N, C-alpha and C positions, 0 to 999 in steps of 0.2 A: 504494500500500500504506500503510495507516494503522498507527500505533502501537497496540499492544494495551494496554488499560488493565488487563488481568488480570495480566500479568507485566511488572513494571517493569524487569527485567534485559534484556529484548529491545530491540534497536534496529533501525531500518529499514536496508535495503540502502544507501540514499543516505548515511545517517550512517556506516555501516561503511566505505564507499568513501572518504568524506571523511577519516575518521580514518587509514585506511591510507595515503592520499596524503600526509598530514602526516608519518607515520612514515617513509615512503619518502624524502621530501624531506630530513628530518633525517639519515637514514642516508647519503644521497648527499653531503650537505655534509660530514659527519664523515669519510667515506671520502676525499673530495677533500683535506681538510685533512691527514689522516694520511698520504696517499700523495703529497703534493706533492713533486715531484722536487727543487726548489731547496732547500726546507727540509730534506729528508732528507739531501741531499748536504752541507749546511752543518753538520749535527750528527753526521755519520758520522766515525769515527776514520780518521786517515791510514793509508796502507799501511805495514807494518812495514819498517824499514830493513834494508839488506843487511849492515851491519857488526855482526853478532851475535857471541855468544861462541863459537858452534860452527862458525865459518867455517874452511875448510881452506886 
């Protein structure tokens, strides 16, 4: 399939798949970084202590 010279906004299927592959790779990397268990555990708050004001 060749590029159409009439409409410059159209791209070929091969170009579209290439672009989508790049976006998918970036999304996967971003998700892995955001959901990395070691980092998320390191920045999470510690559990609340049991010696609070309202203890019976």
